[in-house]
N, C-alpha and C positions, 0 to 999 in steps of 0.2 A: 302819527301812526309809524311813519318811517323812522322818526327820531327814537320812538321807544323801542322799535325792532332793532335799531343800531345799538341802544343802550343795552337791550336784552343780550345781544350777541357780543357785548364788549367783554373783555378779559375780567375787568374790575367788577362789573356786576355779578358775573358768575362766581368770581372768587368769594364776593360778599356773600351771595345768595347761599352758595354751598357751605361756606364757614358758617355763616348765621344759622342755617339750617340744622347742621351737626351740632351747632352750640345750642341751639333750642332744644333739640331732640335730647342731648345729653342733661342739660340743665332740668328740662321736663321729667325726664327719667329719675333724675336725683331728686326732684321735689316730690314726685309721685311716690317714689318709695320711702322718702323720708317722713311724708304726711301719714302714709299708710303705717309706718313702722311707729310714729308717735301716737297715732290713734290706738292701735293695738296695745301700746304700752299704758295709755291712759285707761283703756277698758279692763286690761289686766289689773290695773292698779285699784280700780273701782271694784272690780270682781274680788280682789282680795281684800279690800276694806270691808266690802259687804259681808264676806264670808267672816272675817273676824268679828265683825258686828253681831252675826247671827250666834258665834261661838260665845261672844260676850254675853249675849241676852241669855243663853242657855246656862252659862256659868253664873250670870247674875240672879237667874230665877231658881237655880238649883236647890238652894236651901229653902226657898219659900215651898217649892214644889214637895220637898221632903216633908215639910210641916203641913202641907195641904193648905197653905196660907193664900188663898184666892186674891184677897185684898192686896197683900204685898205684891203678888205677881202682876196684877192689874195695874198698880201704882209704878211699877218699874217698867213696865211697858209702856205707860203713858208718858213717864219722864223720858224714855229714850225716844219715844215718837215725836217728841217736841224738837228734836233737831230739824234744822232746816232742809237738809238733803233727804231726810228720811220721810217717805210717804207713807208707807204702812209697816206696822210689825204684827203678825199674827202668829197664834200658836194653834195649831190643828191637833185634835186627837186622831186615834187610829182610824174612826169611822169618817174623818173628813169634817167633822163640825169645828167651827172656829170657838175655841173656848176662851181665848184671850186676845185682844186687840187694842190698838190705841185709838181705834175707830169704834165706839161703843155700838154704833147701829150695826155693826157686823156680828156681834156675839150670837152663838148657838145657830149661826147659819151653817148649813151644810153645803159643802162644795162638791160640784158635779166631778165624778172621778175621772172624766174625760178632759175637764179644765186642763189648762196648760201646765199649772203648778203641781196638779196630781198625776197628770198623764206621764211624767218623767219617770215615776216608779211603776205605776200601774199599767204600762203598755203591754205588759205581759199577763198571763192568767194568774200567776203567783207574783204577787208585789216583789220588787226587788228590794233587797236589804241594804246595798252598798252601792252608791253611785258616784261617779267622779264629778269634781267640781264644775267642769265645763258644761255637763249635762244637767247639773242642778241650776245652771244660770240661764236666765231669760231676759230678754231685752223686748220691750213692747211699747207702744206709744201710749201716751196718757191722754184722756179727753181735752186736757188744756193745750195740747200740741207738742209738749216735749216727750222726750224718751224716757222711759222707766227701765229699771233693771232689778229683777226679783232673783234672790237666792235662797234655795229651799236648804235648810239644815236639819236632818233627821235627828229625833231625840230617842237614844236606844236604852233599853230596859237594862238597869244595873243591878248589881247584887244588893244594893241598900234598897232598891225599889222592891224587889221582890221578897225581901225578908222584913221590910218594916212594918210595924204594928199598925201605921196610920191607915194605909191603904195597900192592899196587897195586889201586885200584878203577877200573873204567872210567870214562871220562870221561862216557859216557852216561848213568849211573846217576846220578839226581837226589838220591834220598833214600836214606841209608845205614842208618837205622834211627830210633829214637825214644827219648826219655826220658819216663818215665810217673811223675810225682810225684803222690802220694796225700796229702793233708793231712787231719787230723781237724777237724771242725767243732763239735766238743762244746764247746769253751771259747767258741766265737763264737756258738753257739747259747744258751749259757747267758747271755752278756752281752745277747744280743738279748731272750731272755725277761725277763731283769731289767729292761731298758729298757722292754719292753712293759709289764711290770706297773707300772713306775714311771710311764708315760704314763697307763695306763688309771686309775691311783690318783690322778694329778693331775688327770685329767678327771672322775673322780668327785667329788674334793675341790672343783674348780671348780664342777662341776654343783650339788653339794649346798649348797656356801658361797653360791653366787650365788642359787640358788633360796630359801636360808633368807632371805638379806637381802632378796629381792624379796618372799617371803612376809610377812617382818616388815614391811616397808615397806607393802605392800598391806592388811594387817591393821590397821597403826597409823594409816596416813594416808589409806586408801582405804575398807576395810571398816567400821570404826567410824563414820566421817562417812556412809557410804552407809546404814548402819543407821539413824543418826540421821535422815537425810533420807527413808528409808522409812517410819519410825515417824511423823515430822512430817507427811510427805505423807498417810499413812493418816488421822491425827488431822484434817488439813485436809479431807481427803475426806469424813470423818464430819461436818463441819459446825463443827470449831473453827478458824475463819478467822483469829483472832487469835493462834493459836500461832506462836512464834518459835524457830528453830532457835539453839541456842547453838554455832555454829562460828565461832569468831574466827580465821580464816585468811584471809590476802591470797593466796589461790591460786584456781584453777578452782572448787574444791569449796566455798571460802568464797563466791566469787561466785554459785556456783549455789544456795548456802543463801540468801544475801541476796536473789537473784532470786526463790526459792520463797516467802520471806517477803513480799516485795513482792506476788508473785502472789496469795499467801493474802489478804493486806489488799485487793488489787483484786477478788479473787474474792468476798470477803465483801461488799465495797461493792456488787458487781454483783448478788450474789444478794440483798441487801436490796432492790436496785432492781427485781430480777426478782420477789421476793415482792411487793413493792408493786404492780407492774405486774400481777402475777397476781391479787393481791386487787381490783385496779382492774377488770380485765378480768371476774374472777368476779362483781364486783360489777355491772358492766355487763351481763353475761351474764344475771343474775338480775333486775335491775332495769330491764331494756330494756322500753320500753312496746310490744313486740310479742311474738309467740309464736315461740320459738327451740327446736328439736329437734335431736337427733343421732341418726340412724337408721343401722342396719346394712342390708346387701343383701336382707333379709327384710322391711324396713320395720318393725323392732321398735325401740321407742323406747330409745335407751341412755342419753340425757340430755335435760332439758328445763328451762327456766327458770321462775322463780316466776309469771310473767304466764300461762304455758301451764298450769301445775298449777292455779292459781287459776281459769281459764276453764273447763277440761275434766276437772279431777279425774281423771287417768290412773291406772291401776292398774300394779303391777309386771308386766313382760312385755307391755304393751299394744302394739298396732300402730297406725301413724299413721292408716290409713284408718279404723280402727275408732273411734279417739278423735274424729277430726275430723268424720266423716260418718255414724258408726254403720253402717259396711258391713262385710261379712264377707270382703271380698276388695279388692285395691288397684283404684285407679282406672284408668280406660282412658287417659287422658293424664295421665301423672304426670311432673313435672319431675325427682323424685328417680332414676327409672329412667334418663332420658337422662344424668343426670350420672354415674351408675355406668358407662354405655356409654361415654361420650367423655371423661370426666374434666373437664368443663367446667361453668361456672356456667350455670344456666337459669332463666327467669322464666315465670310463668303465672298466670292469675286462675282462682279456683276459687269454686265455689259448691256450697252444700249445706245439709241441715238438721241443726243441731247436735243433741246429746243431749236439749236442752231443747225441741226441736220448733220451733225459731225459725229461719227463712231465714237464712242468713249468707252472706257474702262475703269472700274474703281474696285478697290480692296475694301471691304467693308467689316467694320466691327462693332457690335452691339452690346450694351451694357444695361442692366435693369436700374430704374430709380424706384425706389421702395418708400412708403410712408412708415410712420412710427410702429404700426401694427405688423409691418413686414409684407405687406401686400404691394405688389408691382403696380405702380399707378401711371407709369410713364417709361420710355425706353430712350436712351441716347444712342445715336447711331453716328458713328465716324467713319468717314470714307476718305480715302486718299485716291486721287486721281492718277492712274499709272498708264494713261493712254500712251504718252511718249514711250514709257517703259515697254509696253506691249509692242509698240511699232519697231522699238530697238531689238526685242526678242525675236520678232518675226525676221529682222534684218539679220540678226544674229544667226538664226537657223538656217538661212539662205547661206550666210557666209560660211557657217560650219559645214553645210553641205558641199559648198565649193571647195573648202579647204580639206574636207575628208576626202574629195575626188582627188585634189592635189596630193594629199598624203599617201593614198593609195596607188596613185600613177608616179610617184617619185621612183626613180630607177634603182636607187640604193635602198636596201633594206633599212626601215625605221623602227625601232621598238621603243614603246614605252614601259618603263620599268619602274617598280617601286622602290623608294630610297632606301628602306630599311632592310627588305629580305630579297631585293633584286628580282622579285616575280615579275613576270612579262604579263602586263595589263592590256596591252593592245600592240598590234603591229600591221604594217601595210602588206599589200599583195606582193611586192617584191621579194618579200621573204622566201617564198615558195621558189622563186627561180633561182635565187642564190644559195639558199641553205637546204634546199630540198624538203624542208618541212611544211605541212600546211599550216594555216593561220590558227585553226582550232587546236591542233596539236601543240603549239607552242603556249598558247594562252594559259595563264595561271600556273606556268612551269618556271624554275629559277633560270635566269639569262645564262648564268655560268654553266649551265648543262652543255651549252654549246663548245666550251672549252675541253680539252683533253683532261681526263680526271685527275692527272698529277698537277695541273696548273690552275685548278678552279679555287683552291684556297687563296693562292696569290693574286689572282686577278678579282676575287670578291671585294677585297680592299683596294685594288687598283682603280677599279670602276667608280667607286664611291668617291675617291679623292683626286683622280687626274681628269684632265680635259680631253687629252690626246693619247691614243695607244697605237703605235705603228708597227706594221708586220706582225700581227697577231696571228696565231694559228688557231683556226676553228675547225670543228667537225662538221661535215654535212650529214644528213640522213643515211647516206650510203656508205658511210665511213670515210670518205676521202677527206685529206686535208685540204683547206683553202686558207690563203693568207689575205688579211683585211686589214685595213686602218680603220680605227674605232674613234669617233668623235662623241664627247659626252658633254651635255647641257642640262642645267637645272630648268624644271618647268613646273606646270601645275595641271592636273588632270583629274576632274571630278571631284575637285575640292582636295585632292590630295597632292602632297609634293613628290614629284617623279623625276626620273631623268629620262631625256631623250637620247638614247643611243642609235648613232647611225654608223652602219658598217660598209665599207667601201672594199669591194672585191679586188684585190691588186695581184691575184695569182698570176694572171697572163703578164701583167707588167712586169711582177718580179722574176717570172721566167726569162722574160725577154732581158731584164737587167742582168740576170744570171749569167744568161748566154753571152751578154756583152762584157760582163766581168770576167767571164771564162775566156772569152776571145782576148780581152786585155792581158790576162795571165799568160796565154800563149804567146802574144807579142813580146811580154816582158821576158819569158823564157827564151824566146828567140834572141832578144837583145843580150841575154845572159849567156848565149851558148858559147861564145868564144871563151868567157871566164870559166864556164863549167868544163869546157874541154881541157882548158890549162889546169884547172883544179883536178880532173881525173887524170891527166896525163902524167902527174907527178906519182901518184901511188902506181900506176900502170908501168912507169919507167923502173920504179924500185922493184916491181914484181918481175919485169922483163930481165933486169940485170941479174936478180936472184936466180931466176930460172935458167938463164944462159949459163951462169957459173955452175950450177947444178948439172945442167945437161952436158958441159964440157967435162966436169969430173967423171960424170957416168960413162961417158964415151972413152975416155982414157982409162976407165976402170981404176981411178984414184980413190983412196979412201979419203972421206971428209971428216974432218975433225968434228967431235961431237959439240964442242962449243960454238964452232963456226956453223954447223948445221943448225943448231938451236937458235943462234941469232938470225940466219937467213929465214927460217921458218917463222920467226916471231916477226920480222919485218914485212913478210909477205902477209901474214895474218893481220897485222895491224894496218896495213895499206889496203887489203881488201876489205876491211871494216870501215876504213875512211871513205873509200869508193862507194861501198854499199850506203853509207850514211849519206853521202852526196845524192846518191840517186834517190833514195827514199824521200829525202827532203824535197827533191825536184818532183818526185811523184805527189808527194803531200800537197805541195803548193799549187801543182797543176791539177789536182782534183777539183771537182765542183764543190764549192763550200756550202754549208749549211746556214740557213737563216736564222736558226734558233740560238738564243742566247744562252751563255754559260758563264760561270765565274772564271775569270782568267787574271794571269799576272801580266802587266804592260811590258816589263822589262824583259820576259821571256819571249814574246812575239818580236820586240824590237832586235834582240840579240840573234834570233833565227833568221829575221830578215838581213841583217848585217853579215850573219854567217854565209848565206847563200849568195851575197852580193861582194864580199870582201876581197875575193880574188881579182875581180875587175878593177877595184879601186887601188889595189897594189900595183897592177899593171899600169894603171895611169899615174902612179906616183901621188895618189891622194890620201892624205894621212886622215885618220879617224880618230876624234878625241871623245871619250865617253865620261859622262858625270852623271851616273845612275844612282838613284836612291834606292837602297836594298830592301827598305821597310815600307814600301808603297802597298796601298789597301788594294784590295781586288776591285775589278769592275764587271759590268755584264756586257759581253760581246761574244763574237767568235774569233778564236786566235788565227785560224786561217785567213779570214777575210781583213783583219787588222795587219796581219803580217803583209798582205798585198798593199795596204795604205802606205806602210813603212818603205816597202821596196820600191813604190812609185815615187814617194818623195826622195828616196836615195838617187833613183836613176835622174830625177830633174836636177838634183844637187850636182850629181856626176857630170850631166852635160852643161850645166850653166858654168861650172868650174873650167870644163874643157873648153867651151866657147870662149870663155874670156881669155885663156892662156894661148888660144890659137890666134886670136886678134892682136895681140901686143906681147912684147918681151917683158915678163913680171919678175924676172929674176932679181933677187935682192929685196924684193917688197913682200907682200902677203903670200903665205904659204897656200898650197892646195890642200884645203882642209874642210873637213865635215865635222861639226860637233852635234853631239847627241846628248841630252840632258833630260831627266825625268825627275819630278817632285809632287809632293802632296801638298795642297794649298787650298784652305776655306772649303773643305769638303769635296775637293777636285782632285783629279789625277792628271797632271799636266805633263807633256812630252814636246820638247823643242828639237828642231832638225834645221840646223843652221849651216850656210855654205858661204864661201868666199867666191862665189861666182859673179856673173854679169848683173844680177838684180833684174827685177821686172819693171819696165817703164811704166810711169804713172797712167799713160794713155790707155794701157790694156789691163791695168790691174783690176778693173771691175768685171773683167770677162774671163779671167783664168780658170774660174770653175764652170764654165759653159761647155757642154759637149762639143767635141770635135774642134775646139778653139786651141790652137798652138802657135807659139812664135818661132818654132822650130822649122828649119827649111823642109821642102817637100821631100818624103821618104823617110824622114827621121823620126816622126813621132804620129800617132793617131789622134791626139787631142782628147783622148778618154781617160787618162791617167787622173788627172786632178778632180775632173768631174766624177769619175766612179769614186774616188777617195773621199769626196765631200759627201757623196750619198751614203757610203758605208758609215762614215763618222755620224751623220744625222740619224741614221737608223739605231744608233746606239746612244741616242739623246746627248751627244757630243758637239763640240763646236771646233772649228778650223779657222785661224785667222793667220794674216801675212803680215810681216813687217819687212819692208824692202827698200832699197834706194838703188837708182841706176848706178851700176859699176861698184856697188858696195856690198852686194851679197844679198841673200834672203834668208828669212828665218819663218818657218812654219810653228806655229804653236797649236797643239791639239790638246784639248781637255775633255774628260769623261766625269761623270758623277761617280763619286767613291762609294763603295758598299760600306756599311757600318761593320766594324769587326765584332764578332760574336764574344 
């Protein structure tokens, strides 16, 4: 039975069955309609023959009827009735009496009007005169068992009949009688039966022959290759991906076999790749540095990786909540529950005490596992142990609180400033004491608002690029100016790049320095008093001489010539201007300098320093040699303070030269000389002041810029000149260096950053 069922389900059987069925239906239909057509044609031919026979009998007996020769009519009918196919030939009169017949026993018998032969015309109350051939034809069974066919042919009244002298029929009578011809269909039926058998036999032959050919073709060219394909496909399905079909045909099945061979190879390659990926994913699953579990809806562990097994040592049939937290029921807020409810991934942070009794923290991520219908059948939970991170976070919180305390208690104001817009993001408590603003008032405001309005644009770029800004003027809340040094460093704050800006209030120190510088100025003015007095004495002498001359002329009442008077007044005016200039210069030098920077010309400050000091040098026969570059770029500084630097260096040069010439007789050797030189070099403005004095001993060279350090004798120096000069140069981002040798003179080299020319 199983074999039959297998055959029934085979493609070949179904093809043979359905093709055979279609073929059988087609041939049967053809045979049926062919037989039907032939039978119809045969009957039609017989009807036509019988009708012609009836007409022949009428024509044959026409002449005898006109002569009323009954013997001739009877003989004609008998002769015709002797033919094999003719069963009966009868002639009926109008009343239905058989007047002539080949069967003499029927003569003069009257036929019932309801008989089949008569009923054709007498079915209505008035007999029909004209009837179609089909209606005049009848087929009925013979007592001998074969079929008979009878045709009624009416005998109409003719003109010859109604006017003939032999026997007169009224002209109104249309039908005089009829000829009934009965023909045997035995031979015709036999021929039809033979034809039917032939047609049926031919149909069976065609059906069986065609079916056999199709069956052999299907078995040979379809069934066998399909069996090979099925066998090979099963072997490929069992994993023999290198199996090849031996079907060398250039048709669809051959192409199909080739395609399946290629599919097997590709499937093998894909399977190898899938196996490799499966092994990789399995390895990733097992070796992942986190805890991975697969749970069902009851939170039972279906699978877990090596990391989870090593950490929790789960037992078969264990539950998630029991393994993780040693609980007897699921957690109140479980991401796995939400994943089963909505089929979406979920995230949570979990804390608990593990089986080892140690508090633990996990970051949990869940993901649904769905079947082919899209139903969630399991959930994968991946947990990362963040216990160490949580402990560190708590430590960081403690450290942050500690450093926040330190941040707020730093005595200097500290600002956390946004790198891009310089907005103050945070600041410590010292801001209120130094700047006068509350912390809340400064937050989310630009840091440059602390500067004077005219300087905000400049310092906006400076703060972003510089690390140190010295002696910067800032505005307090009360409008007073304070001086600060600013230190800027990059940092990170709440995930943003920021600048840490620390301001150190140097207002008091700067005031003290200013007082010290001012005292140094006063000391310098004291040292220059002799030279200044001599400088003022010359214009006063000229004025005195001119005034005495004028006074004498006035007392003598002598007239003064116009040209002499003009000369005297001009001399008096020029020397008054000179004296005024000296006094003004002294007053300007002696005033308290501003710490604000401006664009200045170095040569101008150097010449002014030399101008106020040149008379002293002349009195000591010290020659001054100048080599100044007239095209120097400008620098940022204060002219008054820079002039003080140059005067301090000139005083030191003067004293060094004087000291050397006091110790030895240097006539014929080097001259008493101070050289002044300025130049621009590599973006710097450099000034060199060189003397031919005693030089600086190497033993004290490292201390010359220390406050109150001096190599001069007591009462000849304060020890502040070089220290103050060093501080002023540093305030303007400059440098000061010394090149010296004992008894070889000293050279001070000062450099400042040059401003770019617009």
